Structures are given as structure tokens and as C-alpha cells.
C-alpha positions as CSV (number, residue, x, y, z in Angstrom):
1,M,0.0,0.0,0.0
2,Q,1.3,3.5,-0.9
3,H,1.3,6.3,1.7
4,S,0.8,10.0,1.4
5,S,0.0,12.9,3.8
6,V,-1.4,16.4,3.8
7,V,-2.0,19.2,6.3
8,I,-5.6,20.5,6.5
9,D,-5.5,24.0,8.0
10,P,-8.7,26.1,7.7
11,T,-6.7,29.3,8.5
12,L,-4.9,29.1,5.1
13,P,-7.5,29.9,2.5
14,V,-6.4,30.4,-1.1
15,A,-9.7,31.9,-2.4
16,D,-13.4,31.5,-2.3
17,V,-14.9,29.2,-4.9
18,D,-17.0,31.1,-7.5
19,P,-20.1,28.9,-7.8
20,R,-20.1,29.5,-11.6
21,V,-17.2,27.0,-11.8
22,F,-19.8,24.3,-11.6
23,G,-21.5,25.4,-14.8
24,S,-22.3,23.3,-17.9
25,F,-23.0,23.8,-21.6
26,V,-26.0,23.3,-23.9
27,E,-25.2,23.6,-27.6
28,H,-27.5,23.0,-30.5
29,M,-25.5,19.9,-31.4
30,G,-26.6,16.3,-31.9
31,R,-29.3,15.4,-29.3
32,C,-28.4,17.8,-26.6
33,V,-31.4,20.0,-27.1
34,Y,-33.8,18.0,-29.3
35,T,-34.7,14.7,-27.6
36,G,-32.3,15.7,-24.9
37,I,-33.7,18.5,-22.8
38,Y,-36.6,19.1,-25.2
39,E,-39.0,16.5,-26.6
40,P,-42.6,17.6,-26.9
41,G,-44.0,14.2,-27.7
42,H,-42.4,12.4,-24.7
43,K,-44.6,11.0,-22.0
44,D,-42.7,13.1,-19.4
45,A,-42.8,16.4,-21.4
46,D,-44.1,19.4,-19.6
47,E,-46.5,22.0,-21.2
48,S,-43.5,23.7,-22.9
49,G,-42.1,20.4,-24.4
50,F,-39.2,20.0,-22.0
51,R,-38.6,16.5,-20.5
52,R,-39.4,16.5,-16.8
53,D,-37.2,13.4,-16.2
54,V,-34.1,15.1,-17.7
55,T,-35.0,18.3,-15.9
56,E,-34.9,16.5,-12.5
57,L,-31.5,14.9,-13.3
58,V,-30.1,18.4,-14.3
59,K,-31.4,19.8,-11.0
60,G,-29.4,17.2,-9.2
61,L,-26.2,18.7,-10.5
62,D,-27.0,22.2,-9.0
63,I,-25.6,24.1,-12.0
64,P,-25.4,27.9,-11.6
65,I,-24.8,28.8,-15.2
66,L,-25.5,27.2,-18.6
67,R,-23.5,28.3,-21.7
68,Y,-25.7,28.6,-24.7
69,P,-26.2,28.1,-27.8
70,G,-22.7,27.1,-28.7
71,G,-19.9,26.2,-29.3
72,N,-19.2,25.8,-33.0
73,F,-23.0,26.2,-33.7
74,V,-23.0,29.9,-32.6
75,S,-20.5,30.9,-35.3
76,G,-23.2,30.4,-38.0
77,Y,-26.3,31.2,-35.9
78,N,-28.8,34.0,-36.4
79,W,-30.4,34.6,-33.0
80,E,-33.5,36.1,-34.6
81,D,-34.3,32.7,-36.1
82,G,-35.2,31.4,-32.6
83,I,-37.8,34.1,-31.5
84,G,-41.4,34.7,-32.3
85,P,-44.2,32.2,-33.1
86,R,-42.7,28.7,-33.6
87,Q,-44.7,28.0,-36.7
88,D,-43.0,31.0,-38.4
89,R,-39.4,30.1,-37.5
90,P,-37.1,29.2,-40.4
91,V,-35.5,25.8,-40.8
92,R,-31.8,26.2,-41.4
93,L,-28.7,24.2,-42.3
94,D,-26.3,24.1,-39.4
95,L,-22.9,23.9,-41.1
96,A,-21.0,23.3,-37.9
97,W,-22.5,19.9,-37.3
98,R,-24.1,19.1,-40.7
99,S,-27.6,19.1,-39.1
100,I,-31.0,20.5,-39.8
101,E,-31.9,23.2,-37.2
102,T,-35.6,23.7,-36.7
103,N,-35.2,26.6,-34.3
104,Q,-38.0,25.3,-32.1
105,V,-35.9,26.2,-29.1
106,G,-34.5,29.7,-29.0
107,V,-33.6,32.3,-26.4
108,H,-37.1,32.5,-24.8
109,E,-37.6,28.8,-24.4
110,F,-34.0,28.2,-23.2
111,A,-34.1,31.1,-20.7
112,S,-37.4,29.8,-19.2
113,W,-36.0,26.2,-18.9
114,A,-32.7,27.4,-17.4
115,D,-34.8,29.2,-14.7
116,T,-36.7,26.0,-14.1
117,V,-33.4,24.1,-13.3
118,G,-32.0,27.0,-11.2
119,S,-29.4,28.2,-13.7
120,E,-28.5,31.6,-15.3
121,V,-27.7,31.7,-19.0
122,M,-24.2,32.4,-20.2
123,M,-25.1,33.7,-23.7
124,A,-22.7,33.5,-26.7
125,V,-22.8,35.9,-29.6
126,N,-21.9,35.1,-33.2
127,L,-18.6,36.8,-34.1
128,G,-17.9,34.3,-36.9
129,S,-20.4,34.8,-39.7
130,R,-21.9,38.0,-38.0
131,G,-20.4,40.7,-35.8
132,I,-20.7,43.8,-33.8
133,D,-24.3,44.9,-34.8
134,A,-25.9,41.5,-34.2
135,A,-24.1,41.2,-30.9
136,R,-25.3,44.6,-29.5
137,R,-28.8,43.9,-30.9
138,L,-29.0,40.7,-29.0
139,V,-28.0,42.4,-25.7
140,E,-30.6,45.0,-26.3
141,Y,-33.3,42.4,-27.0
142,C,-32.4,40.4,-23.9
143,N,-31.5,43.0,-21.3
144,F,-33.0,46.4,-22.1
145,P,-36.2,47.0,-20.1
146,G,-38.5,48.4,-22.9
147,G,-39.4,51.3,-25.1
148,T,-37.2,50.4,-28.1
149,E,-37.9,48.3,-31.1
150,L,-35.9,45.3,-29.9
151,S,-36.9,45.4,-26.3
152,D,-40.5,45.9,-27.2
153,L,-40.2,42.9,-29.6
154,R,-39.1,40.8,-26.7
155,R,-42.1,41.9,-24.7
156,K,-44.3,41.2,-27.7
157,N,-42.8,37.7,-27.8
158,G,-43.8,37.0,-24.2
159,A,-41.1,38.3,-21.9
160,S,-42.3,41.5,-20.3
161,E,-39.2,41.7,-18.1
162,P,-35.6,41.6,-19.4
163,F,-33.8,38.3,-19.2
164,G,-30.9,40.1,-17.5
165,F,-28.2,37.8,-18.8
166,K,-25.0,38.9,-17.1
167,L,-22.3,36.7,-18.7
168,W,-21.6,36.9,-22.4
169,C,-19.1,34.9,-24.6
170,L,-17.6,37.0,-27.4
171,G,-17.7,34.2,-30.0
172,N,-16.2,30.7,-29.9
173,E,-12.9,29.1,-30.9
174,L,-12.2,31.6,-33.7
175,D,-8.6,30.4,-34.0
176,G,-9.7,27.1,-35.3
177,P,-9.8,26.2,-39.1
178,W,-13.0,24.2,-38.4
179,Q,-14.8,27.4,-37.3
180,I,-17.1,29.5,-39.5
181,G,-15.4,32.9,-39.7
182,R,-12.0,31.9,-38.5
183,K,-9.8,34.9,-37.7
184,T,-6.3,35.9,-36.9
185,A,-5.6,36.9,-33.3
186,Y,-5.4,40.5,-34.3
187,E,-8.7,40.4,-36.3
188,Y,-10.4,38.6,-33.4
189,G,-9.0,40.9,-30.8
190,R,-10.3,44.0,-32.7
191,I,-13.8,42.7,-33.2
192,A,-14.0,41.5,-29.6
193,A,-12.9,44.9,-28.4
194,E,-15.5,46.7,-30.6
195,A,-18.3,44.3,-30.0
196,G,-17.7,44.3,-26.3
197,K,-17.6,48.1,-26.2
198,V,-21.0,48.5,-27.7
199,M,-22.5,45.6,-25.8
200,R,-21.4,47.4,-22.6
201,W,-22.9,50.6,-23.9
202,V,-26.3,48.8,-24.0
203,D,-25.8,47.2,-20.6
204,P,-22.8,48.3,-18.5
205,S,-23.4,45.5,-15.9
206,I,-22.5,42.6,-18.2
207,E,-19.3,40.5,-17.9
208,L,-17.5,39.5,-21.1
209,V,-15.4,36.4,-22.0
210,A,-12.8,36.7,-24.7
211,V,-11.9,33.6,-26.9
212,G,-8.7,31.9,-25.9
213,S,-6.9,29.1,-27.8
214,S,-9.2,26.2,-28.7
215,H,-6.8,24.0,-26.8
216,R,-3.3,24.0,-25.4
217,R,-1.9,22.0,-28.4
218,M,-2.8,24.8,-30.9
219,P,0.4,26.0,-32.5
220,T,-0.5,29.6,-31.7
221,F,-1.3,29.0,-28.0
222,A,-0.1,31.8,-25.7
223,S,0.8,34.0,-28.7
224,W,-3.0,34.0,-29.6
225,E,-3.9,35.0,-26.0
226,A,-1.3,37.7,-25.8
227,A,-2.3,39.3,-29.2
228,V,-6.0,39.1,-28.4
229,L,-5.7,40.6,-25.0
230,E,-3.5,43.4,-26.2
231,Q,-6.5,44.6,-28.3
232,C,-9.3,44.0,-25.8
233,Y,-7.8,43.8,-22.2
234,E,-9.7,46.8,-20.9
235,V,-13.0,45.6,-22.4
236,V,-13.2,41.9,-21.2
237,D,-13.3,40.3,-17.8
238,H,-12.4,36.7,-18.5
239,L,-10.4,34.6,-21.0
240,S,-11.8,31.2,-22.2
241,L,-10.0,27.9,-22.1
242,H,-11.2,24.7,-23.8
243,S,-9.7,21.3,-22.9
244,Y,-10.7,17.7,-23.7
245,Y,-9.1,14.4,-22.7
246,E,-9.2,10.8,-23.8
247,E,-7.4,7.6,-23.3
248,R,-5.1,6.9,-26.3
249,N,-3.5,3.6,-27.3
250,G,-4.3,1.9,-24.0
251,D,-2.1,4.4,-22.1
252,R,-4.3,4.7,-19.0
253,D,-1.7,6.1,-16.7
254,S,-1.3,9.1,-19.0
255,F,-5.0,9.5,-19.2
256,L,-5.2,9.6,-15.4
257,A,-2.7,12.4,-15.5
258,A,-5.2,14.7,-17.4
259,G,-5.5,16.9,-14.3
260,V,-1.8,17.7,-14.4
261,E,-2.1,18.8,-18.0
262,L,-5.1,21.0,-17.1
263,D,-3.1,22.5,-14.2
264,R,-0.3,23.5,-16.6
265,F,-2.8,24.9,-19.2
266,I,-4.4,27.1,-16.5
267,E,-1.1,28.3,-15.1
268,E,0.3,29.1,-18.6
269,A,-2.9,31.0,-19.4
270,I,-2.6,33.0,-16.2
271,A,1.0,33.8,-16.9
272,T,0.1,35.1,-20.4
273,C,-2.7,37.2,-19.0
274,D,-0.4,38.7,-16.5
275,Y,2.3,39.4,-19.1
276,V,-0.2,41.5,-21.0
277,R,-1.3,43.2,-17.8
278,A,2.3,44.1,-17.0
279,K,3.1,45.2,-20.6
280,G,0.0,47.4,-20.8
281,R,0.2,48.8,-17.3
282,H,-3.3,47.5,-16.6
283,R,-4.6,47.5,-13.0
284,N,-7.3,44.8,-13.3
285,F,-6.6,41.1,-13.5
286,I,-8.2,38.9,-16.2
287,T,-9.7,35.7,-14.8
288,L,-10.3,32.5,-16.6
289,S,-13.4,30.8,-17.9
290,V,-12.8,27.1,-18.6
291,D,-16.0,27.0,-20.5
292,E,-15.5,23.7,-22.3
293,W,-13.9,20.8,-20.5
294,N,-14.6,17.1,-20.3
295,V,-13.5,13.6,-21.4
296,W,-14.2,13.3,-25.1
297,Y,-13.0,10.4,-27.3
298,Q,-12.3,12.6,-30.2
299,T,-10.4,10.0,-32.2
300,R,-13.7,8.1,-32.5
301,F,-15.2,11.1,-34.1
302,A,-12.2,12.2,-36.2
303,N,-13.5,11.4,-39.7
304,V,-17.2,11.1,-39.0
305,R,-18.3,14.7,-39.5
306,D,-17.9,14.9,-43.3
307,E,-19.7,11.6,-43.7
308,L,-22.8,12.7,-41.8
309,Q,-26.1,12.8,-43.6
310,W,-28.2,16.0,-43.1
311,A,-30.7,15.2,-40.4
312,E,-32.5,16.7,-37.4
313,A,-30.9,15.9,-34.0
314,P,-28.4,13.3,-35.3
315,R,-26.6,11.1,-32.8
316,L,-23.2,12.9,-32.4
317,I,-20.4,12.0,-30.0
318,E,-22.6,10.2,-27.5
319,D,-19.7,8.8,-25.5
320,T,-20.5,6.2,-22.9
321,Y,-18.5,6.9,-19.8
322,S,-16.7,4.3,-17.5
323,V,-15.4,4.4,-14.0
324,V,-12.0,5.5,-15.3
325,D,-13.7,8.5,-17.1
326,A,-15.5,9.4,-13.9
327,V,-12.2,9.4,-12.0
328,V,-10.6,11.7,-14.6
329,V,-13.6,14.1,-14.6
330,G,-13.3,14.2,-10.8
331,S,-9.6,15.0,-11.1
332,L,-10.3,17.8,-13.7
333,M,-12.7,19.3,-11.2
334,I,-9.9,19.2,-8.6
335,S,-7.8,21.3,-11.0
336,L,-10.5,23.9,-11.4
337,L,-10.8,24.2,-7.6
338,K,-7.1,24.4,-7.0
339,H,-7.0,27.5,-9.1
340,A,-10.0,29.2,-7.5
341,D,-8.1,32.5,-7.2
342,R,-8.2,32.9,-11.0
343,V,-10.6,30.3,-12.4
344,K,-14.1,31.8,-11.9
345,I,-16.2,30.0,-14.5
346,G,-16.3,26.4,-15.7
347,C,-18.6,24.6,-18.1
348,L,-18.7,20.9,-18.3
349,A,-19.3,20.2,-22.0
350,Q,-22.0,19.2,-22.6
351,L,-25.1,18.6,-20.4
352,V,-27.2,15.9,-22.1
353,N,-26.3,13.1,-24.6
354,V,-23.4,14.9,-26.3
355,I,-20.3,13.9,-24.2
356,A,-22.6,14.4,-21.2
357,P,-23.2,13.2,-17.6
358,I,-26.9,12.6,-18.6
359,R,-28.2,10.4,-21.3
360,S,-31.7,10.0,-22.7
361,E,-33.5,8.0,-25.4
362,P,-36.2,9.5,-27.7
363,G,-39.5,8.4,-26.2
364,G,-37.6,6.4,-23.6
365,P,-35.7,6.7,-20.3
366,S,-33.0,9.0,-19.1
367,W,-30.1,8.1,-16.7
368,R,-27.0,9.3,-15.0
369,Q,-23.6,8.4,-16.6
370,S,-20.7,7.5,-14.3
371,T,-19.3,11.1,-14.7
372,Y,-22.5,12.5,-13.2
373,H,-21.5,11.4,-9.7
374,P,-18.2,13.2,-9.1
375,F,-19.6,16.3,-10.7
376,A,-22.8,16.3,-8.6
377,L,-20.9,15.7,-5.3
378,T,-18.2,18.3,-6.0
379,S,-20.9,20.8,-7.0
380,A,-22.8,20.1,-3.8
381,H,-19.8,20.1,-1.4
382,G,-17.1,22.1,-3.2
383,R,-18.4,25.6,-2.4
384,G,-16.5,27.5,0.2
385,A,-12.8,28.5,0.6
386,V,-10.2,26.5,-1.1
387,L,-7.3,25.8,1.4
388,H,-3.6,25.9,0.7
389,T,-2.4,22.3,0.8
390,E,0.9,20.6,-0.1
391,P,0.3,16.9,-0.4
392,R,3.3,14.6,0.0
393,S,2.7,11.8,-2.4
394,P,4.5,9.0,-4.2
395,S,5.0,9.6,-7.9
396,Q,4.7,7.5,-11.0
397,E,6.1,7.9,-14.6
398,T,3.8,8.5,-17.5
399,K,4.5,8.7,-21.2
400,W,2.5,11.9,-21.7
401,M,3.1,14.0,-18.7
402,G,6.4,12.6,-17.3
403,E,6.6,12.1,-13.5
404,I,3.3,12.9,-11.8
405,P,2.0,12.6,-8.2
406,V,-0.1,9.5,-7.6
407,L,-2.4,11.6,-5.3
408,D,-4.4,14.5,-6.6
409,L,-6.2,16.5,-3.8
410,V,-7.9,19.7,-2.9
411,A,-9.6,20.8,0.3
412,V,-12.5,23.3,0.7
413,H,-13.5,24.8,4.0
414,H,-17.1,25.6,4.8
415,D,-17.5,28.5,7.3
416,E,-21.2,27.8,8.1
417,N,-20.5,24.5,9.9
418,D,-16.7,24.6,10.2
419,S,-16.3,21.5,8.1
420,V,-13.9,20.6,5.3
421,S,-14.5,18.7,2.1
422,V,-11.5,16.9,0.7
423,F,-11.6,15.7,-2.9
424,A,-8.9,13.2,-3.8
425,V,-8.0,10.9,-6.6
426,N,-5.7,7.8,-6.3
427,R,-4.2,7.5,-9.8
428,S,-2.6,4.1,-9.1
429,Q,-4.4,1.4,-11.1
430,T,-3.3,-1.4,-8.7
431,E,-2.5,-0.1,-5.2
432,P,-4.6,1.4,-2.5
433,M,-3.2,4.5,-0.8
434,T,-3.3,5.6,2.8
435,V,-3.6,9.3,3.2
436,D,-2.7,10.8,6.6
437,L,-4.7,14.0,7.1
438,D,-3.1,16.3,9.7
439,I,-6.1,17.9,11.3
440,R,-4.6,19.5,14.3
441,M,-5.7,23.0,13.2
442,M,-9.3,21.8,13.2
443,G,-9.2,21.0,16.9
444,G,-11.3,18.6,18.9
445,S,-12.6,15.2,17.7
446,V,-13.1,14.9,14.0
447,V,-15.0,12.4,11.9
448,A,-14.1,11.7,8.3
449,D,-17.1,10.5,6.2
450,H,-15.9,8.8,3.0
451,A,-17.7,8.5,-0.4
452,A,-15.9,7.1,-3.4
453,V,-16.4,6.2,-7.0
454,F,-14.4,3.0,-8.0
455,D,-15.1,-0.6,-9.1
456,D,-13.4,-3.9,-9.5
457,D,-14.1,-3.4,-13.2
458,P,-12.7,0.1,-14.1
459,D,-14.5,-0.1,-17.5
460,A,-17.9,-0.5,-15.9
461,V,-20.6,1.8,-17.3
462,N,-24.2,2.9,-16.7
463,S,-26.9,2.2,-19.3
464,A,-30.6,2.4,-19.7
465,A,-30.7,-1.3,-18.6
466,E,-28.4,-0.7,-15.6
467,P,-28.6,3.0,-14.7
468,D,-27.0,2.5,-11.3
469,R,-24.2,0.1,-12.2
470,V,-21.7,2.8,-11.3
471,A,-22.6,5.0,-8.3
472,P,-20.8,6.5,-5.3
473,R,-20.1,4.0,-2.4
474,Q,-20.2,5.0,1.2
475,L,-17.1,3.7,2.9
476,Q,-16.4,3.4,6.6
477,A,-16.1,6.7,8.5
478,V,-12.9,7.3,10.4
479,S,-12.6,9.3,13.6
480,A,-9.7,10.8,15.6
481,D,-9.2,13.1,18.5
482,G,-6.8,15.7,17.2
483,G,-3.6,14.7,15.5
484,S,-4.4,12.9,12.2
485,V,-6.9,10.8,10.4
486,G,-5.8,8.0,8.2
487,V,-8.0,7.2,5.2
488,V,-7.5,4.5,2.6
489,L,-8.2,5.4,-1.0
490,P,-9.0,2.4,-3.3
491,P,-7.0,2.0,-6.5
492,L,-8.1,4.1,-9.4
493,S,-10.7,6.0,-7.4
494,W,-12.3,9.4,-6.9
495,N,-13.0,10.2,-3.3
496,M,-14.8,12.8,-1.2
497,L,-14.0,13.0,2.5
498,T,-16.1,15.2,4.8
499,L,-14.2,16.3,7.9
500,R,-16.6,17.4,10.6
501,Q,-16.6,17.8,14.3
502,A,-17.8,14.7,16.1
């Protein structure tokens, strides 16, 4: 058995967790919207056509924000297509995903559904095929109280009060050759600056997210961020990061190191933002919006797009997730929390069916994937103050990330009941690990409750037939009077420890 240790000291906070780090993403892609959240003919559909069964599963994730409507989709989207009487809305070709878009769900329907599940909308504007004017018009339509053509049109379409969307994405992945309206960093930085300027003129209270590199492997990573921010630093609040991971060529040890790669990505993005801050003598700090992240087996989808037949709501990248995938998702969430001082927004991409924690079948059931569980538990128990920790852990060598710690860990303190949630991953595929938690600074007698996601079969998955095959297990609680608490983490496991006064 491997051994590690860490000091838990509630007097050493790093930063408060912004709840928006527990966000998700709904794109008009595949079956995320149609037959995902929305299916009027389903037996569980509500009066607006949204599936109640899916809605209840979404509520279980406690998601504060939902990014919408894309993604690649937004770079060819006319927001006006999704307003007004449904029977009058145009049917369009969605070039991003070679799909038929019926526009039966638009800004009104989505805003209403997001309110039902307790989420705010993180709205994206099209800076690919469109630009400044369409962006400022959308802000006026959504957020201006009334008395103008656009705000009165919103009222006519059924929303007497403004939607009041506060968080806005200035386009999506515009450095990518796959994107409609791809731009150079200078071109994008200029349009982001000008679009953001006039959007703020309409509503000065909004927050703006600038497009960063589509991923860390882009050849222009860092130089793109620097060039963009040199144009729009004083206009925007956040910089976006997108990051997806998969197991390649059976190299599971490297896959389990995904959190280390995300740590480096975040830290390099912070360094780039701060370089521009120093160079431009800016006073404010740009924070990060990791608004697309997940496990995504992209190699399975590599050559599929161009072979797709035009269809409504086609089945796209409906990955089925295993125990291993759940452990990696839990580790990625640890990375977001560890950087709570600068990571203020996170969006698990996506919410339903498309690389999602929730799956559904048209006319049939919905169920939780394995990845649902670490997300739901971290969302429920990861809100508070992240503590400074320096785990002492054995290491292991990986082909992708070199030498990495076997233990991945973050601790969050909750003022209201003076408890601490510890989220930990044992990356070893074969050996359990004892973690000695030094709890002297917590005082008194402490009990450690232990929930974990693991399985004798790391490739086990949930399905419509076995929706609870993979679920959190409650392990034996451990107590101690001061000193330390020793907890055993199973091999290849994600764990949540709740340290509370006995």
C-alpha cells in the first residue's frame, strides 16, 4: 500500500470558490437540445415540451450557469431565427455539425427552462459569420427594459421583463480552421474589443469572455492569447480555455494524468494574461473561464463529420463513460478548484447526450452516466474557501506528462459549519493509498465520512438497462481526537472526504 500525507489548515485559504465554476453547456448539437432536454412528444414532457425526467436529473447537478447556444454552432447562428411564433421560424442548415436546425428552441424557451433548473444563462454571440451589430442587438433584445424596437419585440414575444443575462461569450474558438469565420488573433482581438464596447454601452453591468486558444496544443497557444488581450484587455473580464481528454492507445496512466495537463494549461494562461497586464500597465486582473472541458473520445469522431447525412438531431459524440472516465472528470474538477483564485467560470461540455453526464433516449428513459456522480458531489460540497495544501505523495512515470504525483487532492472549508470537504484521486491502477490527514488545526474530535467512485471493473458503465451500475459508495467513516486521520483510497478512485466535528 502506498502512503501520502497532507496538512488541513482552515486558517490558510487560497480563495473562495466562485459557484459558476460548476456550470455546464447546452449547444444546438446532436441530441443535446432536441430529444435531450426538449421532446414535446415524450410522456414526461411538460407543457412547454421539456422533459421532466431530464430536468430532474439536471437539478441534481445544481448548475449555476449554462453556456448557450454554442460552441461551433454559434458561429453560424442568427439569434433572430429562434424568436417569435414557432410556426414562423425558419428551418436552417447548421454547417458546424451538418444538421437540420428547426429553431423550435430559442432564447425565450431556453431562458425559461434554465430558470426551471435554477441556472443563469451564459449567452454566446456570433462573431464568426456575423459581428458587432448582431451582438449589440441581442444584448438590447435580452436585457433592455423596454421602449425600443428590440426590447418591445421581446415583450411582444412573451417576456415582459428583461432576461438580464450577465455573462456573455464573445464568439467561440475563432482560432480554429473548423470554425465559421476563422480569424487571426489581431482580427479577433479587434472585433472582440469593438463588440464588447457597444454591448457594454447597451448594458454596462454585463461580464464579457474573450476567446482563448481552442486547446493547449494549438500552434498559436499563448501568442494568440497575448495578441487578443493586447487589443481588448480593458473591455473583457475573462479569457476562455477549452480542454478535452481521452485515453489513447491503451495508455491509461497518462489519461489519469489529465488533471496535471489542465493545471499546466491554466497556469500558462494565467502567466500570459499577467504578461499583457504588465506590458499594458493595466490595473485589473483577467480571470479564466474554462467554459469547455470534459472527457471526449475525439479519435472516434475524427472522420465522421464529413460523412454525416443531413438530419434533425443526429446522434453525435454520445460517449458512454466508464469508472475511469469518472475518476478523470473528478480530477479535472480538482484542478479547477485548486485555481479558484483565477478560475471563476467552468462549463462541463455538454449537459445531455453529447459527451454528457446525462443520457436520454427518444421516447424512452434518461439516466446518469458515471461522470454525473463526481460532478454532482463536488458541486454540492465544493463551495467554500479552497485551502492551501501541499500533499506529500509518491510519484509515477507517464509517457505523456512525465513524472506525476499519484495523489491528486484539494480541500474546501465551509464556514457555516466549520467542516472541510477533501476531494482526492488515487491515480494508481493497482495499489490502494493511505492518506494521513493532519487535522490539528481543526481542533477537537473529527470524523471523516468517505464516499468514493471505484469498481473492480474500471471499465464498468451505466446504461438504460443498468442505470446504477456505477454509483458512489459510502465507505467506513474514520474518527480521531486531534492529530491525524488516516483514510484509505481504493486503487483508481475518486473520493470525497467530509471532515466534521464529532
